[in-house]
Wavefront OBJ file of the C-alpha trace (Angstrom):
o trace
v -5.751 14.099 -41.880
v -7.952 15.381 -39.078
v -10.988 17.632 -39.130
v -8.957 20.863 -38.964
v -5.638 19.956 -40.715
v -4.071 17.855 -43.485
v -0.593 16.427 -43.651
v 1.819 16.919 -46.450
v 4.593 14.447 -46.700
v 7.038 12.962 -49.170
v 10.157 10.753 -49.051
v 13.143 12.493 -47.517
v 11.342 15.447 -45.988
v 9.665 15.885 -42.604
v 5.865 15.970 -42.782
v 4.011 19.177 -42.093
v 0.429 19.901 -41.186
v -1.681 22.598 -42.942
v -4.842 24.112 -41.748
v -7.969 23.303 -43.612
v -9.536 26.588 -42.404
v -6.557 29.177 -42.276
v -7.061 32.861 -41.538
v -7.273 35.093 -44.495
v -3.783 36.411 -44.413
v -1.251 37.670 -47.012
v -3.666 38.210 -49.956
v -2.673 37.389 -53.503
v -4.421 37.280 -56.929
v -4.433 33.984 -58.465
v -5.088 33.202 -62.278
v -6.566 29.839 -63.376
v -6.994 29.969 -67.190
v -9.006 33.188 -67.764
v -10.374 33.296 -64.132
v -8.710 35.899 -61.945
v -9.541 35.498 -58.324
v -8.630 36.530 -54.719
v -6.815 34.076 -52.487
v -4.489 34.150 -49.585
v -1.145 32.620 -48.505
v -1.212 32.243 -44.843
v 1.036 29.250 -44.395
v 4.702 30.491 -44.654
v 5.986 27.054 -43.415
v 4.220 25.230 -46.248
v 5.652 27.947 -48.700
v 9.164 26.991 -47.440
v 8.443 23.175 -47.607
v 7.234 23.313 -51.179
v 9.932 25.786 -52.308
v 12.675 23.661 -51.038
v 11.197 20.398 -52.474
v 10.559 21.988 -55.905
v 13.839 24.068 -56.041
v 12.066 27.318 -56.668
v 10.137 29.938 -54.880
v 6.344 29.107 -54.774
v 3.502 29.690 -52.372
v 0.558 27.580 -51.210
v -2.571 29.431 -51.783
v -5.980 29.105 -50.175
v -9.263 30.103 -51.597
v -11.486 31.801 -48.977
v -14.993 30.817 -48.647
v -16.181 34.305 -49.691
v -14.445 33.876 -53.123
v -16.775 32.290 -55.815
v -15.476 30.893 -59.156
v -18.655 29.955 -61.126
v -18.509 27.078 -63.554
v -19.104 27.446 -67.291
v -22.974 27.749 -67.469
v -23.072 26.169 -70.899
v -22.141 22.866 -69.310
v -23.240 23.312 -65.672
v -26.792 24.447 -66.266
v -27.706 24.153 -62.600
v -24.785 26.412 -61.552
v -21.925 25.489 -59.124
v -18.489 26.590 -58.572
v -14.830 25.386 -58.688
v -11.834 26.338 -56.561
v -8.315 26.104 -58.228
v -9.241 22.967 -60.151
v -8.813 23.043 -63.957
v -12.505 23.818 -64.783
v -14.770 21.600 -62.828
v -14.911 20.212 -59.344
v -14.683 16.446 -60.409
v -12.864 14.408 -63.104
v -14.123 10.957 -63.439
v -12.239 8.149 -65.148
v -13.176 4.411 -65.341
v -10.299 2.079 -64.293
v -11.243 -0.064 -67.401
v -10.713 2.819 -69.617
v -7.171 3.227 -68.445
v -6.641 -0.573 -68.799
v -7.922 -0.359 -72.390
v -5.497 2.506 -73.157
v -2.555 0.672 -71.630
v -3.266 -2.363 -73.568
v -2.607 -0.190 -76.721
v 0.669 1.253 -75.641
v 4.178 -0.197 -75.203
v 4.638 1.191 -71.774
v 1.557 1.210 -69.367
v 0.932 4.511 -67.517
v -0.555 4.978 -64.067
v -3.796 6.757 -63.366
v -1.968 9.659 -61.881
v -1.037 10.952 -65.359
v -4.603 11.995 -65.722
v -5.241 13.373 -62.239
v -8.934 12.251 -61.676
v -10.364 12.672 -58.240
v -13.021 9.914 -58.989
v -11.877 6.515 -60.298
v -14.740 3.935 -61.048
v -14.178 0.307 -61.314
v -16.392 -2.501 -62.624
v -17.757 -0.879 -65.807
v -16.850 -1.313 -69.327
v -14.170 0.624 -70.982
v -15.256 4.166 -71.560
v -18.678 3.614 -70.205
v -18.460 6.878 -68.504
v -18.711 8.720 -71.773
v -22.469 8.021 -71.832
v -23.194 8.658 -68.213
v -25.386 11.778 -67.428
v -26.375 11.399 -63.755
v -24.649 9.154 -61.065
v -24.711 8.873 -57.287
v -21.400 8.165 -55.532
v -21.916 7.330 -51.869
v -24.354 10.003 -50.714
v -23.273 12.478 -53.380
v -25.292 13.072 -56.480
v -23.305 14.304 -59.529
v -24.048 15.279 -63.084
v -21.573 14.319 -65.748
v -21.442 17.290 -67.990
v -18.636 17.059 -70.566
v -15.604 15.137 -71.805
v -12.278 16.146 -70.697
v -9.842 17.394 -73.409
v -6.334 16.322 -72.551
v -3.296 18.551 -72.741
v 0.465 17.988 -72.729
v 0.500 17.801 -68.950
v -0.542 14.175 -69.320
v 2.934 13.459 -71.029
v 4.916 14.382 -67.826
v 5.933 11.548 -65.443
v 4.686 12.506 -61.989
v 7.607 10.806 -60.354
v 10.669 11.973 -62.555
v 9.186 15.175 -64.372
v 10.422 13.560 -67.596
v 8.256 14.528 -70.694
v 7.421 12.112 -73.457
v 4.834 11.743 -76.312
v 2.446 9.362 -74.503
v -0.464 9.069 -73.771
v -1.382 11.700 -76.405
v 0.069 10.045 -79.232
v -2.009 6.780 -78.657
v -5.152 8.573 -77.509
v -5.025 10.409 -80.786
v -5.464 7.150 -82.767
v -8.977 6.350 -81.126
v -10.062 9.204 -78.934
v -9.759 12.266 -81.156
v -12.640 14.693 -81.477
v -12.015 17.480 -83.729
v -8.468 18.924 -82.835
v -8.737 17.414 -79.239
v -8.163 14.003 -77.670
v -10.585 13.088 -74.717
v -9.980 10.912 -71.698
v -12.358 11.102 -68.632
v -15.469 13.043 -67.932
v -16.021 16.245 -65.958
v -18.648 16.224 -63.326
v -20.466 18.625 -60.971
v -22.066 17.660 -57.668
v -25.580 18.426 -56.602
v -25.902 19.515 -52.840
v -23.471 18.210 -50.300
v -22.452 14.664 -49.302
v -19.435 12.579 -48.264
v -17.093 10.429 -50.488
v -15.027 7.543 -49.229
v -12.843 4.994 -51.124
v -15.021 1.959 -51.998
v -18.297 3.812 -52.185
v -20.753 2.298 -54.501
v -21.785 4.094 -57.685
v -25.225 4.045 -58.990
v -26.389 5.232 -62.517
v -29.472 7.526 -62.155
l 1 2 3 4 5 6 7 8 9 10 11 12 13 14 15 16 17 18 19 20 21 22 23 24 25 26 27 28 29 30 31 32 33 34 35 36 37 38 39 40 41 42 43 44 45 46 47 48 49 50 51 52 53 54 55 56 57 58 59 60 61 62 63 64 65 66 67 68 69 70 71 72 73 74 75 76 77 78 79 80 81 82 83 84 85 86 87 88 89 90 91 92 93 94 95 96 97 98 99 100 101 102 103 104 105 106 107 108 109 110 111 112 113 114 115 116 117 118 119 120 121 122 123 124 125 126 127 128 129 130 131 132 133 134 135 136 137 138 139 140 141 142 143 144 145 146 147 148 149 150 151 152 153 154 155 156 157 158 159 160 161 162 163 164 165 166 167 168 169 170 171 172 173 174 175 176 177 178 179 180 181 182 183 184 185 186 187 188 189 190 191 192 193 194 195 196 197 198 199 200 201 202 203
């Protein structure tokens, strides 16, 4: 990935490059949960690439800079915004938390079942539950709420097969009310740069 493009690739298909800053062409309306927002689909080559790979017609949407999707102010008291993410910019999970879960299951699962964008190693299992403020590299983050897990976690990312895990096991020891939780949502303060291997500091 360069400064202007990123590369999409998978086994059996030629890679393509997509602009990080595309022109605002082919407007569409996008719905994420209850949020409805403007977007655009300026990459017809990417649309074809994903449609062929997935076996159905889809489009790659881009959120223009002018579009703002505010975070839930009940949790993000200092404001902030998300793009097409579930609800918050960051989902944080400790590697030892996944290791603990996998020890309780017959078949271990990879971290990609939970789709975090921050994975922290070196802490005790579920230590992230008690974190409030952390710094990762040069970026400061506020840890705002647990992540309630849905049935998407039961889909194998490689085969698309759907099972009962990890929700069945999580329900035995990570249930809060009618939900099971795994991972913590976080919001960044200001700007910074993240890289694999960055140290994590508790504030």
